[in-house]
C-alpha positions as CSV (number, residue, x, y, z in Angstrom):
1,M,26.6,196.5,-44.2
2,K,24.6,194.7,-41.8
3,S,22.8,196.5,-38.9
4,L,24.8,194.8,-36.0
5,E,27.7,194.1,-37.5
6,N,30.6,193.9,-34.9
7,K,28.4,194.0,-32.0
8,V,28.2,192.1,-29.0
9,A,24.9,191.0,-27.9
10,V,23.8,189.0,-24.9
11,I,20.4,187.5,-24.3
12,T,19.2,185.8,-21.5
13,G,16.9,183.1,-22.3
14,G,17.8,183.2,-25.8
15,N,17.3,179.6,-26.3
16,S,13.4,179.5,-27.2
17,G,10.5,181.3,-28.1
18,I,11.5,185.0,-28.5
19,G,14.9,185.0,-27.4
20,L,15.8,182.4,-29.6
21,A,14.0,184.3,-32.5
22,T,16.1,187.2,-31.7
23,A,19.6,185.6,-31.2
24,K,18.8,184.3,-34.5
25,L,18.2,187.5,-36.4
26,F,20.4,189.4,-34.4
27,A,23.2,186.6,-35.5
28,A,22.5,187.3,-39.0
29,E,22.7,190.8,-38.5
30,G,26.1,190.4,-37.9
31,A,26.4,190.5,-34.0
32,S,28.3,188.0,-32.1
33,V,25.7,186.5,-29.8
34,V,25.9,185.1,-26.6
35,V,22.6,183.4,-25.0
36,T,21.8,181.8,-21.5
37,G,19.3,179.5,-20.6
38,R,18.8,176.9,-17.6
39,R,19.0,173.3,-18.9
40,Q,22.4,172.5,-20.9
41,Q,20.9,170.3,-23.5
42,I,18.7,173.2,-25.0
43,V,21.1,175.7,-24.4
44,D,23.5,173.7,-26.6
45,A,21.0,173.0,-29.2
46,A,20.1,176.9,-29.6
47,V,23.9,177.8,-29.9
48,N,23.9,174.8,-33.0
49,E,20.6,176.8,-34.5
50,I,21.8,180.0,-34.1
51,G,25.2,179.4,-35.8
52,A,27.6,182.3,-36.6
53,G,30.0,181.2,-33.5
54,A,27.1,181.8,-31.0
55,I,28.1,180.9,-27.4
56,G,25.9,179.4,-24.6
57,I,25.9,179.8,-21.0
58,R,23.8,177.5,-18.7
59,G,22.4,179.5,-15.3
60,D,19.8,180.5,-13.2
61,V,18.9,184.4,-14.0
62,A,17.5,184.9,-10.3
63,D,21.3,184.2,-9.3
64,P,23.3,187.2,-9.5
65,D,26.5,184.8,-9.4
66,H,25.2,183.6,-12.5
67,H,25.3,187.0,-14.0
68,R,28.8,188.1,-12.9
69,N,29.8,185.2,-14.8
70,V,28.1,185.9,-17.7
71,A,29.6,189.5,-17.8
72,E,33.0,187.8,-16.6
73,I,33.0,185.2,-20.1
74,V,31.6,188.0,-22.4
75,H,34.7,190.3,-21.0
76,E,37.1,187.7,-21.6
77,R,35.8,186.2,-24.7
78,F,35.0,190.1,-26.5
79,G,36.1,192.6,-24.1
80,H,33.0,194.2,-24.3
81,A,29.0,193.8,-24.9
82,D,27.2,196.2,-27.0
83,I,23.6,194.9,-26.6
84,Y,21.5,193.5,-23.4
85,V,18.7,191.9,-23.9
86,A,17.0,190.6,-21.1
87,N,14.4,188.0,-22.2
88,A,14.1,185.3,-19.5
89,G,10.9,185.2,-17.8
90,V,8.4,182.9,-16.4
91,N,4.7,183.1,-16.1
92,T,2.1,180.9,-14.0
93,I,-1.5,181.9,-14.3
94,T,-3.2,181.5,-11.1
95,S,-5.7,183.7,-9.3
96,S,-4.3,185.8,-6.4
97,Q,-6.7,183.8,-4.1
98,Q,-4.7,180.8,-4.9
99,V,-1.1,182.2,-5.4
100,S,1.3,180.1,-3.1
101,E,4.3,181.9,-1.6
102,D,6.6,179.8,-3.5
103,E,4.8,181.1,-6.7
104,Y,5.1,184.6,-5.8
105,D,8.6,184.3,-5.0
106,A,9.8,182.0,-8.1
107,Q,8.1,184.8,-10.6
108,F,9.6,187.9,-8.9
109,A,13.3,186.4,-8.6
110,I,13.1,185.4,-12.2
111,N,11.6,188.1,-13.8
112,A,12.1,191.2,-11.3
113,R,15.3,190.2,-9.7
114,G,17.2,188.4,-12.9
115,T,16.3,191.4,-14.9
116,F,17.9,194.0,-12.0
117,F,20.9,191.9,-11.3
118,G,21.4,190.7,-15.2
119,V,21.5,194.4,-15.9
120,Q,24.1,195.5,-12.9
121,K,26.5,193.1,-13.4
122,I,26.6,193.7,-17.6
123,A,26.7,197.8,-17.5
124,P,30.3,198.0,-16.3
125,I,31.3,196.0,-19.7
126,L,28.5,197.4,-21.8
127,R,30.1,200.0,-24.3
128,D,28.9,203.7,-24.4
129,G,26.2,204.1,-26.6
130,G,25.0,200.9,-26.3
131,S,21.3,199.3,-26.0
132,I,19.7,197.5,-23.5
133,I,16.0,196.0,-23.9
134,L,13.9,195.0,-21.1
135,V,11.0,192.3,-22.1
136,G,8.3,193.0,-20.4
137,S,4.4,192.1,-21.4
138,L,1.1,193.4,-22.3
139,A,0.0,192.3,-18.6
140,S,1.8,195.1,-17.3
141,D,-0.5,197.5,-18.9
142,K,-3.8,195.2,-19.5
143,V,-5.3,193.4,-16.9
144,L,-5.7,189.6,-17.3
145,D,-7.0,186.8,-15.5
146,G,-4.8,185.1,-13.2
147,H,-1.7,187.6,-14.1
148,A,-1.4,189.3,-11.0
149,V,1.6,188.4,-9.8
150,Y,3.4,187.9,-13.4
151,A,1.8,191.8,-14.3
152,G,3.5,193.3,-10.9
153,T,6.9,191.5,-12.1
154,K,6.3,193.3,-15.3
155,A,5.5,196.6,-14.1
156,A,8.9,196.5,-12.1
157,I,10.6,195.8,-15.2
158,G,9.0,198.7,-16.5
159,A,9.9,200.8,-13.7
160,F,13.6,199.8,-14.4
161,A,14.0,201.1,-17.9
162,R,12.1,204.1,-16.8
163,S,14.6,205.2,-14.2
164,W,17.8,203.1,-16.3
165,A,17.0,205.4,-19.1
166,L,18.2,208.2,-17.1
167,E,20.9,206.4,-15.4
168,F,22.5,205.4,-18.1
169,K,21.9,208.7,-20.0
170,A,25.6,210.2,-19.2
171,R,27.0,207.3,-21.2
172,G,24.6,207.2,-24.1
173,I,23.1,203.6,-23.4
174,R,19.8,203.7,-24.6
175,V,17.1,201.3,-22.4
176,N,13.8,200.6,-23.6
177,M,11.2,198.0,-22.8
178,L,9.6,195.8,-25.3
179,S,6.3,194.2,-24.6
180,P,4.9,191.3,-26.3
181,G,1.2,190.5,-26.6
182,P,0.2,186.7,-27.0
183,T,2.8,185.0,-29.4
184,E,2.9,181.6,-30.7
185,T,5.7,179.8,-28.7
186,A,5.9,176.9,-26.9
187,I,5.2,178.9,-23.4
188,L,1.2,178.4,-24.8
189,E,2.1,174.1,-23.3
190,K,4.1,175.5,-20.2
191,L,0.9,177.5,-19.5
192,G,-1.0,174.0,-19.4
193,V,-3.0,174.5,-22.9
194,A,-2.9,170.9,-24.1
195,P,-1.4,170.3,-27.8
196,D,-5.8,169.2,-28.4
197,D,-6.9,172.5,-27.2
198,R,-3.8,174.8,-28.6
199,G,-6.3,175.3,-31.8
200,A,-9.6,176.5,-29.6
201,F,-7.0,178.3,-27.4
202,I,-5.5,180.2,-30.2
203,D,-8.6,181.1,-32.2
204,M,-10.1,182.5,-28.6
205,M,-7.3,184.7,-28.2
206,S,-7.1,185.7,-31.8
207,G,-11.0,187.1,-30.7
208,A,-9.1,189.5,-28.4
209,I,-6.7,190.9,-30.6
210,P,-7.5,193.7,-33.3
211,L,-5.5,192.0,-35.9
212,G,-7.1,189.1,-35.1
213,R,-4.2,186.7,-34.8
214,L,-1.5,185.9,-32.2
215,G,2.2,187.5,-32.9
216,R,5.3,185.4,-34.5
217,P,8.3,185.2,-32.6
218,E,9.9,186.7,-35.7
219,E,7.8,189.6,-35.5
220,L,9.2,190.2,-32.0
221,A,12.7,189.7,-32.9
222,R,11.9,192.4,-36.1
223,A,11.3,194.6,-32.8
224,A,14.3,194.2,-30.5
225,L,16.6,194.4,-33.7
226,F,15.0,198.1,-34.1
227,L,15.6,198.7,-30.3
228,A,19.2,197.2,-30.9
229,S,20.4,198.9,-34.0
230,D,21.0,202.3,-34.7
231,A,17.5,202.9,-36.6
232,S,16.6,203.5,-32.8
233,S,19.2,206.3,-32.3
234,F,17.3,208.7,-31.0
235,V,14.6,206.7,-28.8
236,T,15.3,205.6,-25.1
237,G,13.0,205.0,-22.2
238,I,9.7,203.5,-24.3
239,N,7.3,200.7,-24.1
240,L,7.6,199.5,-27.3
241,R,4.0,197.0,-27.4
242,V,4.1,194.6,-30.5
243,D,0.6,192.7,-29.1
244,G,-1.2,193.3,-32.3
245,G,-3.6,196.1,-30.4
246,M,-4.5,194.2,-27.8
247,A,-3.7,196.5,-25.1
248,L,-6.5,198.7,-26.8
249,L,-9.4,196.4,-26.0
């Protein structure tokens, strides 16, 4: 039997990168998958790639009404959810002296506000014994240049995870944080790494990782599967670092 058979999984930002890899793996393991994203064309492409009857919903995770809409659609279609992965996020690398108010607000709105209200709105339809996975970051533990605001948003997510692990204990809902290190996704370009500089950037980052390379989205997806499935049935309130050991240095 597949590990997520008859489960319903909702993944924010499931249209690309780690979120898409997770959605594909969850679907392959038998889950009915709902993904969200900001751009309809990319959401539609992801749904086609995921297959297995996946559903895509466009919206802005910083808007609580979007999360209310997602919960309503999931409830109408399936009656409940079993797994919620708060994956959507944004990172702008800027030194603290150069961070604008708009940049600060945007990162907290998407990363922290989006995570908080996503969980708040999905919780009423999440079945007892379910799993909530909050995608954090190595940056919440390790100081990285230009990451002060981003690190703050991810530290907030860690606090949410610990609080919710206790708040949801009576319902048997497990809440854990999954913290990736540098991973080979399209976010490298979004961070301003030019295609011609990609190789040098990856070599530089790999030198700072004990395992000597960047992570792959599929590796993060397998970690998420562990947290979503019964394989982690006695695990809650943890921060699972999938960073090749980078936090140790």
